N, C-alpha and C positions, 0 to 999 in steps of 0.2 A: 471476408477472404482469409483472415488470420486463422479461424477455426478450420477452414478447408485446407490450408497449408499444413496445419498440425495433423489433420487426419491423413493427408497424403504421406507425410514424413514418418508416421507411425507404422506404415506398411513395411513389408519385408522384401518383396520381389519387384524389381523394376526392369522393364524393357527400355533400352535406350535406342531410338531409331534415328540414324543420321549418317553423316560421312565421318569416317575414322581414318582418312588417308594419312593424316599426320597428327602429331601431338598438339598442334596449335588449333585444331578444329574444336569447336565447342562440344560436339558430341563426344569426342575423345576425352576432353577435360571432365565432362559430366560423368562419363563412365568411370573414370579413375576416382573422382571425388566421391561418388556414391559407394564404390567398392571400398575405399578407405574408411568410410563411415560405417561399414559393416553390413550394407545391403547386399542381397544377392542380385546381381545385375547381368542382364542378357543383352549383348549388342545385337542390333539388327541392321543388316545392309546386304542387299542382294549380290554385291560384287566382291564381298570379302568372306574368307573362311575363318579367320582368327583375328582378334583384336586384343592386344595387351595380355596375351596368354589365355584368353577366353575364346571358346567356340563362338563364331558369329553366325547368326541365323539369317536365312534369305528373307523370311517374312515373319511377322508376329505369329502366324499360325504354325510355323515350324518349331517354335519353342515347345519342348516336350513337358513343360511344367505350367502350373497356373501362374498368372502374373497379376500383381496387385495394381501397378501403375505403369502406364505407357508414357515415357518421357520422350517427346517428339521434337527433333531438331532438323526439320526438313522445310523446303519451300511450301507455301500454303497449298498448292494444288496436290502435292504429294501427301501432305498432312491429311487432306480430305480423304484420300484413298486409304491411308493407314488407319484412320479412325474406323472405317468400315471393317477392316481386319480385326481391330480391337473389339468391336461389337460382336463379331463372329466368335472370337476367342473367349468372350465373356468378361473382358476387362472393363471395369466400371469407373476407372479414374484415368483421365488423360491430362498430362501436364504439357501444354504447348509452349515451348520456349519462345522468347521474343523473336519475331520474324517468321515463326512457323504458323501462327494463327491466321485465320480469316473469319469473317462473319459467317460464312457457310460452315466452316469447321465447328465454330462455337455453337451455332444453331443445331448442327447435327448432334452434338453431345447433349444439349438440352432436350432435344426431341426424342432422344433414345435413352434417357435416364442415366447418362454418364455424368459424373462429377468432372468439372473441367477447371483448370487453372490456366490463365494466359496472361502475358504481359509482364511476368516476373520470372526471374531465373531461379531454378532449384538450388544452385550452388549458394547464392546469396541467402536464400531463405533457410537452408540447412545450417549456415553459419549463424544466423540470428537465433535459430532454435537452440544451438549449442550454448550461446551466450545466456539465454534464459535459464537453461538447466544449470 
């Protein structure tokens, strides 16, 4: 898992999918954390137009750029739908935040050649990576 985390954190463009209604939401915290670490980050939520000064996209497919990693912070049933969009968009890495994963979602990733991380938080792992460097 450690090599997989390193591979994901070496990427440049992250889509963060989730609820950004307020700054206490994990999706919002992840968006800010990744942005502060220098990643190009694209928020995705069908009900919002802007998050933290960034354009917010309704779907993964609406992002007009290639995306290296989809960081998903949604309920498992929504995650399963989002992963299908990731596959259509050509995203090969999915980071399912704790609570976003399901066995169906994980199997979908494996069956479709997508690298997947689940059960660990990107913010904690990026902090560990900084300590190593």
